[in-house]
OpenMM code with the backbone's topology and positions (N, CA, C; nanometers):
from openmm import Vec3, app, unit

residues = "MET PHE GLY ALA VAL VAL CYS PRO ARG CYS ARG LYS GLY PHE ALA VAL ASP LEU GLU HIS ARG SER SER THR CYS PRO HIS CYS GLY ARG THR VAL GLN THR ARG ARG MET LYS THR ARG PHE THR SER ASN SER ALA SER LEU THR ALA GLN ALA VAL ALA GLU LEU ASN THR LYS GLY ARG GLU LEU ARG GLY PHE LYS GLY LYS MET THR VAL GLU PRO ARG THR PRO GLY PHE LYS SER SER SER LEU GLU ALA LEU VAL LYS GLU LEU GLY GLU PHE ASP LEU ALA ASP LEU GLU LYS ALA LEU ASP GLY ARG LEU ASP ALA GLU ASP ALA LEU SER ARG LEU ILE ALA SER GLY SER VAL TYR GLU CYS VAL PRO GLY ARG TYR ARG THR THR".split()
positions = [
    Vec3(7.9989, 10.6332, -2.1473),
    Vec3(7.9630, 10.5119, -2.2437),
    Vec3(7.8774, 10.5383, -2.3699),
    Vec3(7.9278, 10.4928, -2.4907),
    Vec3(7.8491, 10.5466, -2.5759),
    Vec3(7.8164, 10.3861, -2.6492),
    Vec3(7.6917, 10.3641, -2.7196),
    Vec3(7.7029, 10.2417, -2.7605),
    Vec3(7.5745, 10.2711, -2.9279),
    Vec3(7.6049, 10.1698, -2.9991),
    Vec3(7.5334, 10.1860, -3.1450),
    Vec3(7.4433, 10.1000, -3.1048),
    Vec3(7.3097, 10.1253, -3.1667),
    Vec3(7.1832, 10.0673, -3.1369),
    Vec3(7.1275, 10.0536, -3.2976),
    Vec3(7.0197, 10.0080, -3.2990),
    Vec3(6.9131, 9.9652, -3.4346),
    Vec3(6.8067, 9.9860, -3.3493),
    Vec3(6.7492, 10.1009, -3.4312),
    Vec3(6.6025, 10.1191, -3.3803),
    Vec3(6.4870, 10.0299, -3.4180),
    Vec3(6.4073, 9.9844, -3.3357),
    Vec3(6.3358, 9.8518, -3.3738),
    Vec3(6.2281, 9.8835, -3.4819),
    Vec3(6.1763, 10.0308, -3.4919),
    Vec3(6.0842, 10.0445, -3.5904),
    Vec3(6.1187, 10.0577, -3.7518),
    Vec3(6.2241, 10.1599, -3.7667),
    Vec3(6.2842, 10.1983, -3.8940),
    Vec3(6.4064, 10.0823, -3.9564),
    Vec3(6.4332, 10.0108, -3.8366),
    Vec3(6.6364, 9.9237, -3.8476),
    Vec3(6.6713, 9.9895, -3.9185),
    Vec3(6.7295, 10.1094, -3.8339),
    Vec3(6.8634, 10.1978, -3.9092),
    Vec3(6.9177, 10.2319, -3.7627),
    Vec3(7.0285, 10.2467, -3.7792),
    Vec3(7.1607, 10.2202, -3.6487),
    Vec3(7.1670, 10.4047, -3.6278),
    Vec3(7.1792, 10.4003, -3.4719),
    Vec3(7.2096, 10.5180, -3.4258),
    Vec3(7.2967, 10.5130, -3.2909),
    Vec3(7.3525, 10.6389, -3.2724),
    Vec3(7.4357, 10.6345, -3.1116),
    Vec3(7.3242, 10.6638, -3.0155),
    Vec3(7.3432, 10.6487, -2.9322),
    Vec3(7.3251, 10.6123, -2.7807),
    Vec3(7.4036, 10.6555, -2.6361),
    Vec3(7.3805, 10.7448, -2.5864),
    Vec3(7.4267, 10.7346, -2.4873),
    Vec3(7.3785, 10.6786, -2.3420),
    Vec3(7.4860, 10.5609, -2.3194),
    Vec3(7.4453, 10.4668, -2.2032),
    Vec3(7.3875, 10.5160, -2.1055),
    Vec3(7.4173, 10.6493, -2.0281),
    Vec3(7.4334, 10.6759, -1.8968),
    Vec3(7.2777, 10.7328, -1.8942),
    Vec3(7.2294, 10.7823, -2.0395),
    Vec3(7.0678, 10.8170, -2.0297),
    Vec3(6.9614, 10.7013, -2.0343),
    Vec3(6.8424, 10.6897, -2.0071),
    Vec3(6.7493, 10.5335, -1.9946),
    Vec3(6.6875, 10.5391, -2.0976),
    Vec3(6.6588, 10.6715, -2.1599),
    Vec3(6.5626, 10.6821, -2.3207),
    Vec3(6.6679, 10.7499, -2.4186),
    Vec3(6.6069, 10.7643, -2.5259),
    Vec3(6.7003, 10.7908, -2.6379),
    Vec3(6.5769, 10.7710, -2.7476),
    Vec3(6.5749, 10.8686, -2.8540),
    Vec3(6.5017, 10.9164, -2.9412),
    Vec3(6.5905, 10.9032, -3.0991),
    Vec3(6.5197, 10.7860, -3.1727),
    Vec3(6.5880, 10.8193, -3.2686),
    Vec3(6.5602, 10.9033, -3.3666),
    Vec3(6.6728, 10.9624, -3.4261),
    Vec3(6.7306, 11.0625, -3.5310),
    Vec3(6.6164, 11.0425, -3.6496),
    Vec3(6.6169, 10.8906, -3.6837),
    Vec3(6.5823, 10.8930, -3.8180),
    Vec3(6.4280, 10.8967, -3.7943),
    Vec3(6.3503, 10.8291, -3.7327),
    Vec3(6.1726, 10.7610, -3.7175),
    Vec3(6.0998, 10.8818, -3.5936),
    Vec3(6.2279, 10.9248, -3.5233),
    Vec3(6.1612, 11.0068, -3.3631),
    Vec3(6.0990, 10.9286, -3.2753),
    Vec3(6.1332, 10.7749, -3.2905),
    Vec3(6.0440, 10.6859, -3.1928),
    Vec3(6.1111, 10.6914, -3.0794),
    Vec3(6.0939, 10.7028, -2.9531),
    Vec3(6.1443, 10.6758, -2.7937),
    Vec3(6.2012, 10.5854, -2.7945),
    Vec3(6.3377, 10.5049, -2.7410),
    Vec3(6.3419, 10.3881, -2.7224),
    Vec3(6.3813, 10.3728, -2.5541),
    Vec3(6.3600, 10.2881, -2.5060),
    Vec3(6.4238, 10.2551, -2.3624),
    Vec3(6.5611, 10.1945, -2.4224),
    Vec3(6.6548, 10.2872, -2.3538),
    Vec3(6.8169, 10.2573, -2.3446),
    Vec3(6.8790, 10.1184, -2.3474),
    Vec3(6.8203, 10.0913, -2.2129),
    Vec3(6.8717, 9.9873, -2.1318),
    Vec3(6.8203, 9.8186, -2.1921),
    Vec3(6.6871, 9.8796, -2.2480),
    Vec3(6.6359, 9.7162, -2.3462),
    Vec3(6.6604, 9.7198, -2.4849),
    Vec3(6.7530, 9.8169, -2.5028),
    Vec3(6.8214, 9.7542, -2.6486),
    Vec3(6.9235, 9.7156, -2.6809),
    Vec3(6.9865, 9.6240, -2.7711),
    Vec3(7.0294, 9.5342, -2.7851),
    Vec3(7.1919, 9.6386, -2.8627),
    Vec3(7.2990, 9.6504, -2.7686),
    Vec3(7.3597, 9.7356, -2.8289),
    Vec3(7.4855, 9.6394, -2.9334),
    Vec3(7.4803, 9.7169, -2.9955),
    Vec3(7.5942, 9.6271, -3.1192),
    Vec3(7.7621, 9.6772, -3.1393),
    Vec3(7.7475, 9.7467, -3.0295),
    Vec3(7.8952, 9.8458, -3.0114),
    Vec3(7.8891, 9.9372, -2.9429),
    Vec3(7.9888, 9.9218, -2.8146),
    Vec3(8.0138, 9.9940, -2.6793),
    Vec3(8.1495, 10.0661, -2.6891),
    Vec3(8.1959, 10.1857, -2.6929),
    Vec3(8.3046, 10.2821, -2.6472),
    Vec3(8.2771, 10.4099, -2.5685),
    Vec3(8.3996, 10.4284, -2.5391),
    Vec3(8.4171, 10.5753, -2.4723),
    Vec3(8.4079, 10.7040, -2.5657),
    Vec3(8.4595, 10.6297, -2.6943),
    Vec3(8.5035, 10.7395, -2.7814),
    Vec3(8.3596, 10.7479, -2.8689),
    Vec3(8.3048, 10.9126, -2.8676),
    Vec3(8.2050, 10.9384, -2.9836),
    Vec3(8.2064, 10.9381, -3.0823),
    Vec3(8.3522, 10.9568, -3.1276),
    Vec3(8.3712, 10.9654, -3.3100),
    Vec3(8.3659, 10.8108, -3.3277),
    Vec3(8.4209, 10.7105, -3.2432),
    Vec3(8.4206, 10.5782, -3.2814),
    Vec3(8.2959, 10.5230, -3.2984),
    Vec3(8.2025, 10.5515, -3.1960),
    Vec3(8.0775, 10.4977, -3.2135),
    Vec3(8.0217, 10.5453, -3.3348),
    Vec3(8.0437, 10.6652, -3.3979),
    Vec3(7.9557, 10.7026, -3.4655),
    Vec3(8.0463, 10.7033, -3.6239),
    Vec3(8.1406, 10.6046, -3.6016),
    Vec3(8.1802, 10.5428, -3.7328),
    Vec3(8.1185, 10.4084, -3.7187),
    Vec3(8.1167, 10.3018, -3.6268),
    Vec3(8.0453, 10.1796, -3.5896),
    Vec3(7.9056, 10.2384, -3.6675),
    Vec3(7.8017, 10.3432, -3.6231),
    Vec3(7.6939, 10.3569, -3.6691),
    Vec3(7.7248, 10.3405, -3.8263),
    Vec3(7.7694, 10.4113, -3.9128),
    Vec3(7.8019, 10.4447, -4.0323),
    Vec3(7.8119, 10.2671, -4.0653),
    Vec3(7.9135, 10.2007, -3.9828),
    Vec3(7.9180, 10.0969, -4.0682),
    Vec3(7.7867, 9.9986, -4.0583),
    Vec3(7.7077, 10.0096, -3.9372),
    Vec3(7.5707, 9.9473, -3.9592),
    Vec3(7.4923, 9.9845, -4.0309),
    Vec3(7.4819, 10.1343, -4.0777),
    Vec3(7.3908, 10.1939, -4.1287),
    Vec3(7.4310, 10.1392, -4.3123),
    Vec3(7.5747, 10.1107, -4.3394),
    Vec3(7.6058, 10.0472, -4.4853),
    Vec3(7.6124, 9.8888, -4.4897),
    Vec3(7.6125, 9.8532, -4.3812),
    Vec3(7.6595, 9.6824, -4.4286),
    Vec3(7.4954, 9.6122, -4.3575),
    Vec3(7.3812, 9.6758, -4.3426),
    Vec3(7.3242, 9.6202, -4.2219),
    Vec3(7.2959, 9.5687, -4.0738),
    Vec3(7.2537, 9.5422, -4.0402),
    Vec3(7.2365, 9.5374, -3.8907),
    Vec3(7.3113, 9.4701, -3.8152),
    Vec3(7.4355, 9.3790, -3.8611),
    Vec3(7.5503, 9.3528, -3.7885),
    Vec3(7.7029, 9.3803, -3.7990),
    Vec3(7.7703, 9.4095, -3.7201),
    Vec3(7.8960, 9.4665, -3.7393),
    Vec3(7.9811, 9.3524, -3.7827),
    Vec3(7.9860, 9.2769, -3.8789),
    Vec3(8.0732, 9.1889, -3.9464),
    Vec3(8.2298, 9.2175, -3.9739),
    Vec3(8.3428, 9.2025, -3.9448),
    Vec3(8.4313, 9.2745, -3.9619),
    Vec3(8.4759, 9.4043, -3.9220),
    Vec3(8.3881, 9.4757, -3.8325),
    Vec3(8.4282, 9.6035, -3.7814),
    Vec3(8.5312, 9.6159, -3.6408),
    Vec3(8.6282, 9.6179, -3.6410),
    Vec3(8.7364, 9.6107, -3.5365),
    Vec3(8.7384, 9.6912, -3.4127),
    Vec3(8.6546, 9.8222, -3.4621),
    Vec3(8.6309, 9.9302, -3.3631),
    Vec3(8.7960, 10.0339, -3.3748),
    Vec3(8.8707, 9.9958, -3.5493),
    Vec3(8.9824, 10.0875, -3.5119),
    Vec3(8.9354, 10.2331, -3.6202),
    Vec3(8.9832, 10.3366, -3.5498),
    Vec3(8.9545, 10.4667, -3.6555),
    Vec3(9.0708, 10.4776, -3.7548),
    Vec3(9.0837, 10.4899, -3.8595),
    Vec3(9.1226, 10.5442, -3.9475),
    Vec3(9.1524, 10.6926, -3.9590),
    Vec3(9.2735, 10.7638, -3.9049),
    Vec3(9.3065, 10.9282, -3.9319),
    Vec3(9.4365, 10.9310, -4.0181),
    Vec3(9.4101, 11.0244, -4.1374),
    Vec3(9.4838, 11.0424, -4.2048),
    Vec3(9.5677, 11.1657, -4.1512),
    Vec3(9.7028, 11.2024, -4.1695),
    Vec3(9.8006, 11.2596, -4.1074),
    Vec3(9.7586, 11.4502, -4.2110),
    Vec3(9.7570, 11.5047, -4.1029),
    Vec3(9.7223, 11.6621, -4.1549),
    Vec3(9.8526, 11.7236, -4.1534),
    Vec3(9.8230, 11.7693, -4.2768),
    Vec3(9.9992, 11.9132, -4.2982),
    Vec3(9.9372, 12.0016, -4.2060),
    Vec3(10.0297, 12.0374, -4.1248),
    Vec3(9.9889, 12.1622, -4.0770),
    Vec3(9.9719, 12.3194, -4.1320),
    Vec3(9.8522, 12.3637, -4.1658),
    Vec3(9.8655, 12.4920, -4.2147),
    Vec3(9.9417, 12.6173, -4.2221),
    Vec3(9.9121, 12.7329, -4.2994),
    Vec3(9.9874, 12.8218, -4.2710),
    Vec3(9.8779, 12.9619, -4.1983),
    Vec3(9.9360, 13.0157, -4.1155),
    Vec3(9.8406, 13.1634, -4.0706),
    Vec3(9.8841, 13.2392, -4.1885),
    Vec3(9.7726, 13.3101, -4.2064),
    Vec3(9.8089, 13.4837, -4.3212),
    Vec3(9.9274, 13.5520, -4.2836),
    Vec3(9.9532, 13.5369, -4.1280),
    Vec3(10.0711, 13.6396, -4.1025),
    Vec3(10.1832, 13.5135, -4.1300),
    Vec3(10.1884, 13.4109, -4.1203),
    Vec3(10.3363, 13.3734, -4.1192),
    Vec3(10.3507, 13.3692, -4.3072),
    Vec3(10.2625, 13.3157, -4.3617),
    Vec3(10.2443, 13.3641, -4.5074),
    Vec3(10.3276, 13.4694, -4.6053),
    Vec3(10.2296, 13.5588, -4.5508),
    Vec3(10.2998, 13.6709, -4.5402),
    Vec3(10.4370, 13.6959, -4.5311),
    Vec3(10.4997, 13.6619, -4.3777),
    Vec3(10.6174, 13.6708, -4.3680),
    Vec3(10.7320, 13.5718, -4.4593),
    Vec3(10.6755, 13.5111, -4.5032),
    Vec3(10.7649, 13.3736, -4.5825),
    Vec3(10.7729, 13.4371, -4.7090),
    Vec3(10.6758, 13.5197, -4.7580),
    Vec3(10.6664, 13.5734, -4.9045),
    Vec3(10.7398, 13.6948, -4.8892),
    Vec3(10.7373, 13.7286, -4.7978),
    Vec3(10.8901, 13.9141, -4.7902),
    Vec3(10.9745, 13.8722, -4.7879),
    Vec3(11.0038, 13.7490, -4.7079),
    Vec3(11.1685, 13.6621, -4.7168),
    Vec3(11.2121, 13.6581, -4.8667),
    Vec3(11.1255, 13.6236, -4.9443),
    Vec3(11.1639, 13.5770, -5.0987),
    Vec3(11.1529, 13.6766, -5.1723),
    Vec3(11.0968, 13.7989, -5.1274),
    Vec3(11.1374, 13.9039, -5.2226),
    Vec3(11.0127, 13.9191, -5.3482),
    Vec3(11.0930, 13.9052, -5.4800),
    Vec3(11.0272, 13.8928, -5.6230),
    Vec3(11.0455, 13.6987, -5.6233),
    Vec3(10.9419, 13.6364, -5.6713),
    Vec3(10.9207, 13.5469, -5.7027),
    Vec3(10.8091, 13.4626, -5.7971),
    Vec3(10.8530, 13.4111, -5.8473),
    Vec3(10.7557, 13.2948, -5.9627),
    Vec3(10.6823, 13.1962, -5.8929),
    Vec3(10.5624, 13.1348, -5.9016),
    Vec3(10.4878, 13.0298, -5.8615),
    Vec3(10.6078, 12.8930, -5.8072),
    Vec3(10.6674, 12.8557, -5.8799),
    Vec3(10.7851, 12.7786, -5.8508),
    Vec3(10.8571, 12.8131, -5.7183),
    Vec3(10.8649, 12.9593, -5.7198),
    Vec3(10.9824, 12.9450, -5.6002),
    Vec3(10.8940, 12.9436, -5.4507),
    Vec3(10.7711, 12.9852, -5.5031),
    Vec3(10.6720, 12.9832, -5.3893),
    Vec3(10.6593, 12.8313, -5.3352),
    Vec3(10.6096, 12.7425, -5.4402),
    Vec3(10.5991, 12.6416, -5.4345),
    Vec3(10.7302, 12.5529, -5.3108),
    Vec3(10.8466, 12.6000, -5.3738),
    Vec3(10.9446, 12.5235, -5.3075),
    Vec3(10.9616, 12.5815, -5.1399),
    Vec3(10.9028, 12.7104, -5.1371),
    Vec3(10.9228, 12.7740, -5.0102),
    Vec3(10.7983, 12.6887, -4.9451),
    Vec3(10.6827, 12.6594, -5.0026),
    Vec3(10.5885, 12.5876, -4.8913),
    Vec3(10.6546, 12.4541, -4.8262),
    Vec3(10.7022, 12.3711, -4.9086),
    Vec3(10.7442, 12.2752, -4.9015),
    Vec3(10.6445, 12.1452, -4.8953),
    Vec3(10.5154, 12.1749, -4.9507),
    Vec3(10.3855, 12.0572, -5.0017),
    Vec3(10.3418, 12.1059, -4.8412),
    Vec3(10.2964, 12.2271, -4.7893),
    Vec3(10.2815, 12.2496, -4.6475),
    Vec3(10.1281, 12.2923, -4.7276),
    Vec3(10.1074, 12.3919, -4.8076),
    Vec3(9.9700, 12.4418, -4.8324),
    Vec3(10.0170, 12.4738, -5.0240),
    Vec3(9.8861, 12.4569, -5.1140),
    Vec3(9.9035, 12.4277, -5.2197),
    Vec3(9.9426, 12.5599, -5.2810),
    Vec3(10.0433, 12.5899, -5.3783),
    Vec3(10.1205, 12.6785, -5.4408),
    Vec3(10.0103, 12.8349, -5.4568),
    Vec3(9.9303, 12.7700, -5.5765),
    Vec3(9.7994, 12.8623, -5.6285),
    Vec3(9.7221, 12.8760, -5.5549),
    Vec3(9.6775, 12.8159, -5.4786),
    Vec3(9.5827, 12.8570, -5.3609),
    Vec3(9.6698, 12.9925, -5.2660),
    Vec3(9.7652, 12.9347, -5.2288),
    Vec3(9.8224, 13.0594, -5.1480),
    Vec3(9.8123, 13.1858, -5.2010),
    Vec3(9.8928, 13.1617, -5.3667),
    Vec3(9.9480, 13.2800, -5.4546),
    Vec3(9.7468, 13.3436, -5.4492),
    Vec3(9.6579, 13.2794, -5.4304),
    Vec3(9.4981, 13.3278, -5.4893),
    Vec3(9.5213, 13.4142, -5.3411),
    Vec3(9.5420, 13.3447, -5.2471),
    Vec3(9.4795, 13.4242, -5.1205),
    Vec3(9.5862, 13.5591, -5.0749),
    Vec3(9.6627, 13.5547, -5.1249),
    Vec3(9.7996, 13.6644, -5.1512),
    Vec3(9.7610, 13.7683, -5.1788),
    Vec3(9.6841, 13.7785, -5.3324),
    Vec3(9.6538, 13.8532, -5.4177),
    Vec3(9.5602, 13.9329, -5.3669),
    Vec3(9.4149, 13.8199, -5.3345),
    Vec3(9.2698, 13.8787, -5.3017),
    Vec3(9.3094, 13.9679, -5.1539),
    Vec3(9.4314, 13.9342, -5.0328),
    Vec3(9.4343, 14.0162, -4.9860),
    Vec3(9.5364, 14.1392, -4.9653),
    Vec3(9.5833, 14.1528, -5.0753),
    Vec3(9.6785, 14.2676, -5.1276),
    Vec3(9.7936, 14.2832, -5.0815),
    Vec3(9.8726, 14.1622, -5.0844),
    Vec3(9.9875, 14.1465, -4.9985),
    Vec3(10.0928, 14.1321, -5.0655),
    Vec3(10.0661, 14.0768, -5.2528),
    Vec3(10.1375, 14.0325, -5.3371),
    Vec3(10.0693, 14.1169, -5.4477),
    Vec3(10.1854, 14.1367, -5.5966),
    Vec3(10.0715, 14.2139, -5.6383),
    Vec3(10.1806, 14.1361, -5.8289),
    Vec3(10.1448, 14.1242, -5.9304),
    Vec3(10.2187, 14.0660, -6.0235),
    Vec3(10.2807, 14.1920, -6.0818),
    Vec3(10.4023, 14.2098, -6.0832),
    Vec3(10.5029, 14.3106, -6.1149),
    Vec3(10.5200, 14.2570, -6.2917),
    Vec3(10.5296, 14.1591, -6.3111),
    Vec3(10.5424, 14.1341, -6.4773),
    Vec3(10.5266, 13.9614, -6.4473),
    Vec3(10.4532, 13.9575, -6.5757),
    Vec3(10.3652, 13.8030, -6.5833),
    Vec3(10.4223, 13.7000, -6.5383),
    Vec3(10.3564, 13.6407, -6.4535),
    Vec3(10.4677, 13.5005, -6.3861),
    Vec3(10.5538, 13.5612, -6.2639),
    Vec3(10.5463, 13.6905, -6.2026),
    Vec3(10.6482, 13.7160, -6.1224),
    Vec3(10.5530, 13.7997, -6.0605),
    Vec3(10.6013, 13.7814, -5.8797),
    Vec3(10.5087, 13.8604, -5.8231),
    Vec3(10.5884, 13.9268, -5.7190),
    Vec3(10.5605, 14.0005, -5.6096),
    Vec3(10.6269, 14.1038, -5.5479),
    Vec3(10.5504, 14.1369, -5.4421),
    Vec3(10.6142, 14.1257, -5.3228),
    Vec3(10.5290, 14.2112, -5.2133),
    Vec3(10.5098, 14.3356, -5.2225),
    Vec3(10.4043, 14.4155, -5.1456),
    Vec3(10.3352, 14.5317, -5.1535),
    Vec3(10.4123, 14.5996, -5.0453),
] * unit.nanometer
topology = app.Topology()
chain = topology.addChain("A")
for resn in residues:
    res = topology.addResidue(resn, chain)
    for name in ("N", "CA", "C"):
        topology.addAtom(name, app.Element.getBySymbol(name[0]), res)
């Protein structure tokens, strides 16, 4: 179990493991007794506790309005180099627009093209047109 507490010396929030007897403030170095500290937030999730500590340090010593909900943005799956090269081999000769359609928003087309050129997988046969090696 983790807790978000405020250091009595420097008044900054930090996370503690409530299983331990004492903890050290990462800001000022003071050793504090964990059981004597007033916990402002407790959770089994270390990342949720870290978010509560961030709220403590930005909004003051009280967690007003913090509901303990994490906001996780969905990530688009990336391409491995091998699957990106296989995709390009299927295209044969292509331009940037063709690559962008084939990637379907999963990866930036310009970034993918620069990676492919740097690895030597494709070359520019005509200005604006690319071909696999």
